[in-house]
DSSP file (Angstrom, degrees, kcal/mol; ACC not computed):
  #  RESIDUE AA STRUCTURE BP1 BP2  ACC     N-H-->O    O-->H-N    N-H-->O    O-->H-N    TCO  KAPPA ALPHA  PHI   PSI    X-CA   Y-CA   Z-CA
    1    1 A M     >        0   0    0      0, 0.0     4,-1.7     0, 0.0     3,-0.3   0.000 360.0 360.0 360.0 -36.2 -112.2    2.7   -5.8
    2    2 A Q  H  >  +     0   0    0      1,-0.2     4,-2.3     2,-0.2     5,-0.2   0.871 360.0  56.1 -59.7 -38.1 -114.5    5.8   -5.8
    3    3 A D  H  > S+     0   0    0      1,-0.2     4,-2.2     2,-0.2    -1,-0.2   0.904 105.0  51.6 -62.9 -39.7 -115.9    4.9   -2.4
    4    4 A Q  H  > S+     0   0    0     -3,-0.3     4,-1.8     1,-0.2    -1,-0.2   0.891 108.5  51.2 -65.4 -38.1 -112.5    4.9   -0.8
    5    5 A L  H  X S+     0   0    0     -4,-1.7     4,-1.8     1,-0.2    -1,-0.2   0.925 109.2  51.1 -63.4 -44.3 -111.7    8.3   -2.2
    6    6 A D  H  X S+     0   0    0     -4,-2.3     4,-1.2     1,-0.2    -2,-0.2   0.906 107.6  53.2 -60.7 -41.5 -115.0    9.7   -0.9
    7    7 A D  H  <>S+     0   0    0     -4,-2.2     5,-2.0     1,-0.2     3,-0.5   0.902 107.1  51.1 -61.9 -40.5 -114.2    8.4    2.6
    8    8 A Q  H ><5S+     0   0    0     -4,-1.8     3,-1.4     1,-0.2    -1,-0.2   0.869 104.5  57.3 -67.1 -34.2 -110.8   10.0    2.7
    9    9 A Q  H 3<5S+     0   0    0     -4,-1.8    -1,-0.2     1,-0.3    -2,-0.2   0.811 103.7  54.7 -66.2 -27.6 -112.3   13.4    1.7
   10   10 A Q  T ><5S-     0   0    0     -4,-1.2     3,-1.1    -3,-0.5    -1,-0.3   0.031 122.4-103.7 -95.3  27.7 -114.6   13.2    4.8
   11   11 A N  T < 5 -     0   0    0     -3,-1.4    -3,-0.2     1,-0.3    -2,-0.1   0.833  65.8 -70.7  58.6  34.4 -111.7   12.6    7.2
   12   12 A N  T 3 <S+     0   0    0     -5,-2.0    -1,-0.3     1,-0.2    -4,-0.1   0.843  77.6 176.9  54.0  38.2 -112.5    8.9    7.5
   13   13 A Q    <   -     0   0    0     -3,-1.1    -1,-0.2    -6,-0.4     3,-0.1  -0.436  37.3 -99.8 -69.5 147.8 -115.7    9.5    9.5
   14   14 A P        -     0   0    0      0, 0.0     2,-0.2     0, 0.0    -1,-0.1  -0.317  56.0 -77.1 -63.7 154.5 -117.6    6.4   10.3
   15   15 A A  S    S+     0   0    0     -3,-0.1     2,-0.2     1,-0.1     3,-0.1  -0.331  85.2 116.5 -57.3 119.5 -120.6    5.8    8.0
   16   16 A G  S    S-     0   0    0     -2,-0.2     2,-0.2     1,-0.1    41,-0.1  -0.519  70.9 -23.7-150.9-139.8 -123.3    8.1    9.0
   17   17 A I  S    S-     0   0    0     39,-1.3    -1,-0.1    -2,-0.2    41,-0.1  -0.593  73.5-105.1 -85.0 154.8 -125.0   10.9    7.2
   18   18 A S     >  -     0   0    0     -2,-0.2     4,-2.3     1,-0.1     5,-0.1  -0.209  24.4-110.1 -75.0 164.6 -123.2   12.6    4.4
   19   19 A A  H  > S+     0   0    0      1,-0.2     4,-2.3     2,-0.2     5,-0.2   0.864 120.3  54.5 -59.6 -37.4 -121.6   16.0    4.5
   20   20 A A  H  > S+     0   0    0      1,-0.2     4,-1.6     2,-0.2    -1,-0.2   0.896 108.4  48.3 -63.7 -40.4 -124.3   17.3    2.2
   21   21 A Q  H  > S+     0   0    0      2,-0.2     4,-2.6     1,-0.2    -2,-0.2   0.888 109.4  53.8 -67.6 -37.3 -127.1   16.0    4.5
   22   22 A K  H  X S+     0   0    0     -4,-2.3     4,-2.6     1,-0.2    -2,-0.2   0.936 108.6  47.3 -62.4 -45.3 -125.3   17.6    7.5
   23   23 A S  H  X S+     0   0    0     -4,-2.3     4,-2.5     1,-0.2    -1,-0.2   0.847 111.3  52.6 -66.8 -30.3 -125.2   21.0    5.8
   24   24 A Q  H  X S+     0   0    0     -4,-1.6     4,-2.1     2,-0.2    -1,-0.2   0.940 110.5  46.9 -66.9 -47.4 -128.9   20.7    4.9
   25   25 A I  H  X S+     0   0    0     -4,-2.6     4,-2.4     1,-0.2    -2,-0.2   0.922 114.9  47.0 -58.0 -46.6 -129.8   19.9    8.5
   26   26 A L  H  X S+     0   0    0     -4,-2.6     4,-3.0     1,-0.2     5,-0.2   0.903 111.1  49.2 -65.8 -42.5 -127.8   22.8    9.8
   27   27 A S  H  X S+     0   0    0     -4,-2.5     4,-1.9     2,-0.2    -1,-0.2   0.865 111.5  50.5 -68.8 -32.6 -129.0   25.3    7.3
   28   28 A K  H  X S+     0   0    0     -4,-2.1     4,-1.6     2,-0.2    -2,-0.2   0.940 113.5  45.9 -65.5 -46.7 -132.7   24.3    8.0
   29   29 A Y  H  X S+     0   0    0     -4,-2.4     4,-2.1     1,-0.2    -2,-0.2   0.926 114.2  46.7 -61.2 -46.6 -132.0   24.7   11.8
   30   30 A C  H  X S+     0   0    0     -4,-3.0     4,-2.2     1,-0.2     6,-0.2   0.837 105.9  60.0 -66.7 -33.8 -130.3   28.0   11.4
   31   31 A N  H  <>S+     0   0    0     -4,-1.9     5,-2.4    -5,-0.2    -1,-0.2   0.921 109.5  42.9 -59.0 -43.8 -133.0   29.3    9.2
   32   32 A Q  H ><5S+     0   0    0     -4,-1.6     3,-1.4     1,-0.2    -2,-0.2   0.894 112.8  52.6 -68.5 -40.8 -135.5   28.8   12.0
   33   33 A Q  H 3<5S+     0   0    0     -4,-2.1    -2,-0.2     1,-0.3    -1,-0.2   0.829 105.6  55.6 -64.5 -31.5 -133.2   30.2   14.6
   34   34 A A  T 3<5S-     0   0    0     -4,-2.2     7,-2.3    -5,-0.2    -1,-0.3   0.266 133.1 -84.3 -91.2  13.8 -132.6   33.3   12.6
   35   35 A G  T <>5S-     0   0    0     -3,-1.4     4,-1.3     5,-0.2     3,-0.5   0.588  76.2-161.0 102.1  11.2 -136.3   34.1   12.4
   36   36 A G  T  4< +     0   0    0     -5,-2.4    -1,-0.1     1,-0.3    -4,-0.0  -0.042  48.5  32.5 -66.7 172.1 -137.3   32.0    9.4
   37   37 A P  T  4 S+     0   0    0      0, 0.0    -1,-0.3     0, 0.0     3,-0.3  -0.994 128.0  17.6 -85.6  -3.6 -139.0   31.2    7.2
   38   38 A Y  T  4 S+     0   0    0     -3,-0.5    -2,-0.2     1,-0.2     2,-0.2   0.845 130.2  26.6-102.9 -34.4 -140.2   34.8    6.5
   39   39 A N  S  < S+     0   0    0     -4,-1.3     2,-0.3     2,-0.0    -1,-0.2  -0.493  74.5 176.2-128.5  67.9 -137.9   37.3    8.1
   40   40 A V        -     0   0    0     -3,-0.3     2,-0.7    -2,-0.2    -5,-0.2  -0.513  27.0-135.9 -72.6 130.1 -134.5   35.6    8.3
   41   41 A S     >  -     0   0    0     -7,-2.3     4,-2.7    -2,-0.3     5,-0.2  -0.814   8.9-153.3 -87.6 116.9 -131.7   37.8    9.6
   42   42 A E  H  > S+     0   0    0     -2,-0.7     4,-2.6     1,-0.2     5,-0.2   0.898  94.1  50.1 -56.9 -44.4 -128.7   37.1    7.3
   43   43 A A  H  > S+     0   0    0      2,-0.2     4,-2.4     1,-0.2    -1,-0.2   0.924 112.5  45.9 -62.9 -45.0 -126.2   38.0   10.1
   44   44 A A  H  > S+     0   0    0      1,-0.2     4,-2.4     2,-0.2    -1,-0.2   0.894 112.1  52.9 -66.4 -37.8 -127.9   35.7   12.7
   45   45 A Y  H  X S+     0   0    0     -4,-2.7     4,-2.3     2,-0.2    -2,-0.2   0.953 111.6  44.2 -61.0 -50.6 -128.1   32.9   10.1
   46   46 A L  H  X S+     0   0    0     -4,-2.6     4,-1.5     1,-0.2    -2,-0.2   0.894 112.7  52.1 -64.1 -40.3 -124.4   33.1    9.2
   47   47 A E  H  X S+     0   0    0     -4,-2.4     4,-1.2    -5,-0.2    -1,-0.2   0.916 109.2  50.5 -62.7 -40.9 -123.4   33.3   12.9
   48   48 A C  H >X S+     0   0    0     -4,-2.4     4,-1.5     1,-0.2     3,-0.6   0.923 105.9  55.3 -61.7 -44.3 -125.5   30.2   13.6
   49   49 A L  H 3< S+     0   0    0     -4,-2.3    -1,-0.2     1,-0.3    -2,-0.2   0.841 113.1  42.8 -59.4 -31.5 -123.9   28.3   10.8
   50   50 A Q  H 3< S+     0   0    0     -4,-1.5    -1,-0.3     1,-0.2    -2,-0.2   0.665 112.8  53.1 -87.6 -16.0 -120.5   29.0   12.4
   51   51 A S  H << S+     0   0    0     -4,-1.2    12,-3.3    -3,-0.6     2,-0.3   0.663 108.6  45.7 -93.5 -16.3 -121.6   28.3   15.9
   52   52 A Y  E  <  -A   62   0A   0     -4,-1.5     2,-0.3    10,-0.3     8,-0.1  -0.820  57.3-169.4-124.8 161.9 -123.1   24.8   15.4
   53   53 A Y  E     -A   61   0A   0      8,-2.5     8,-2.9    -2,-0.3     2,-0.5  -0.948  22.3-121.2-143.5 166.0 -122.2   21.6   13.8
   54   54 A V  E     -A   60   0A   0     -2,-0.3     6,-0.2     6,-0.2   -32,-0.1  -0.928  22.5-139.0-114.7 130.5 -124.0   18.4   13.0
   55   55 A T    >   -     0   0    0      4,-2.5     3,-1.5    -2,-0.5   -38,-0.1  -0.204  34.5 -98.0 -76.9 173.3 -122.9   15.0   14.3
   56   56 A D  T 3  S+     0   0    0      1,-0.3   -39,-1.3     2,-0.1    -1,-0.1   0.706 126.6  56.3 -64.8 -20.2 -122.9   11.8   12.2
   57   57 A Q  T 3  S-     0   0    0    -41,-0.1    -1,-0.3     2,-0.1   -41,-0.0   0.487 122.6-105.8 -91.3  -2.9 -126.2   10.9   13.9
   58   58 A G  S <  S+     0   0    0     -3,-1.5     2,-0.3     1,-0.3    -2,-0.1   0.619  70.9 144.1  91.1  13.8 -127.7   14.2   12.8
   59   59 A Q        -     0   0    0      1,-0.0    -4,-2.5     2,-0.0     2,-0.6  -0.627  46.7-134.1 -84.5 146.2 -127.7   16.0   16.2
   60   60 A I  E     +A   54   0A   0     -2,-0.3    -6,-0.2    -6,-0.2    -8,-0.0  -0.896  32.3 175.5-103.2 120.4 -127.0   19.7   16.1
   61   61 A L  E     -A   53   0A   0     -8,-2.9    -8,-2.5    -2,-0.6     2,-0.1  -0.925  34.0-106.5-127.1 148.7 -124.4   20.7   18.8
   62   62 A P  E      A   52   0A   0      0, 0.0   -10,-0.3     0, 0.0   -11,-0.1  -0.430 360.0 360.0 -68.6 148.3 -122.7   24.0   19.7
   63   63 A R              0   0    0    -12,-3.3   -11,-0.1    -2,-0.1   -12,-0.0   0.480 360.0 360.0 -78.4 360.0 -119.0   24.2   18.6
């Protein structure tokens, strides 16, 4: 039963990478875009997080 509940919470997306993996991929990408790893611009990082999304295949695409 637990699996079915999890699927519904993710808007019935086809099996791909998890939401947690997607946010990890995106935060890693945005960290680099914002000047990481050493002088990350917080504003640029947050803007990046809102400007891109990760597909079920792990691709980063603009919104």
